[in-house]
C-alpha positions, -999 to 999 in steps of 0.1 A, spaced: 403 -238 190 368 -238 175 343 -218 194 306 -224 187 283 -195 193 254 -205 215 222 -183 217 210 -174 252 181 -195 264 145 -183 255 159 -159 228 143 -164 195 167 -161 165 151 -147 134 162 -152 98 170 -121 79 154 -135 47 116 -141 45 101 -176 42 73 -184 17 45 -168 38 65 -138 49 72 -131 12 39 -139 -4 15 -125 23 29 -90 23 36 -91 -15 1 -100 -25 -15 -79 2 3 -48 -11 -6 -56 -47 -43 -63 -38 -46 -30 -18 -34 -10 -48 -62 -24 -70 -85 -1 -50 -73 26 -74 -93 12 -103 -125 10 -81 -120 44 -66 -112 62 -99 -141 44 -117 -165 55 -90 -154 92 -92 -156 92 -130 -191 77 -129 -203 104 -105 -186 130 -127 -204 116 -158 -238 116 -141 -235 151 -129 -232 143 -92 -199 162 -89 -215 194 -103 -243 192 -78 -219 187 -50 -199 217 -62 -231 238 -62 -237 228 -26 -221 248 3 -194 222 7 -157 229 3 -134 210 -21 -116 194 9 -148 180 22 -158 165 -12 -124 149 -16 -124 136 19 -158 121 13 -144 102 -16 -112 93 1 -121 81 36 -144 51 26 -117 36 4 -90 43 29 -110 22 54 -116 -5 29 -79 -8 23 -72 -12 60 -99 -39 62 -82 -57 33 -48 -57 51 -65 -69 83 -82 -97 66 -51 -109 48 -29 -110 79 -57 -125 100 -60 -153 74 -22 -157 74 -22 -161 112 -53 -183 115 -49 -205 85 -11 -207 81 1 -200 116 23 -170 105 37 -151 135 25 -115 133 53 -106 158 42 -70 164 6 -59 155 10 -22 163 41 -20 139 21 -38 112 -8 -14 117 15 16 113 28 4 80 -8 -6 69 -21 30 76 7 45 56 0 20 28 -37 28 28 -28 65 24 -5 57 -6 -30 36 -23 -60 60 -19 -38 89 -29 -28 72 -61 -65 64 -67 -73 101 -64 -45 109 -89 -58 83 -114 -93 97 -110 -81 132 -118 -62 123 -150 -84 96 -165 -113 108 -187 -133 76 -188 -139 44 -167 -121 24 -194 -90 47 -191 -91 45 -153 -93 7 -154 -65 3 -179 -42 29 -163 -49 15 -129 -42 -21 -138 -10 -11 -156 3 9 -126 -6 -18 -101 11 -46 -121 42 -26 -131 48 -12 -96 41 -46 -80 67 -62 -102 93 -35 -95 85 -34 -58 91 -71 -52 55 -83 -48 61 -112 -73 97 -120 -68 117 -113 -36 138 -81 -40 169 -98 -27 171 -120 -58 165 -91 -82 194 -76 -102 209 -46 -84 195 -21 -110 159 -34 -107 162 -34 -69 173 2 -70 145 12 -94 120 -5 -70 129 20 -43 110 46 -63 77 26 -58 55 26 -27 52 -12 -30 89 -18 -22 87 3 9 54 -13 21 68 -48 16 100 -39 33 81 -24 62 60 -55 67 90 -78 64 110 -57 89 83 -66 114 76 -102 103 111 -113 95 134 -92 116 112 -86 146 113 -48 145 88 -26 163 68 6 156 97 30 160 118 9 136 90 10 110 87 48 110 111 51 81 90 29 58 58 43 71 70 79 66 81 73 30 48 56 22 29 85 37 51 109 16 41 90 -15 4 92 -6 5 129 2 23 137 -31 -2 116 -51 -31 132 -32 -18 167 -37 -15 163 -74 -48 145 -76 -66 173 -58 -49 199 -79 -60 183 -111 -94 172 -98 -123 180 -122 -160 182 -114 -172 177 -150 
């Protein structure tokens, strides 16, 4: 006897794989957010070249306050980028955001990872040209490995495994867990925690190597 499985009434069944919008909106959002590292690093290097950093160092301000002053504005800009991208996706394309608090949790961790990497690039690059080149190379390479251009489920197993070493893969997975699989904030804690760990590691190394001149 053939038994057909019938979903209960009013229960929305979600596909496990993303559709076009659920793939491209998170993918290009994550890639776009990480381009903040070229702007951030270039700004720090310009201030270093003009002597602004030396003057700040001479003032009665701690290193933590100086770093925070450079970090927080770009952190807020990245959050605004994410908000605009998902707002456009909702208003222009009708994409269901499913659970905004869960998306916000992943977005905050993503912003920390992006600005942390920006601080790291600012610390190791010597010139604005170096910062721009290194930043673009990192963004494009990590985006490709992390599944921003091509869905991770169609990638070869080795490349998919390598992608797990990028913050991009975890950010996209976090967004898609909410958009595609309908998960909530508690379920997004793993991806958000890993993204935050990436950000804190980038930031720690960037602060350690930070130069004022």
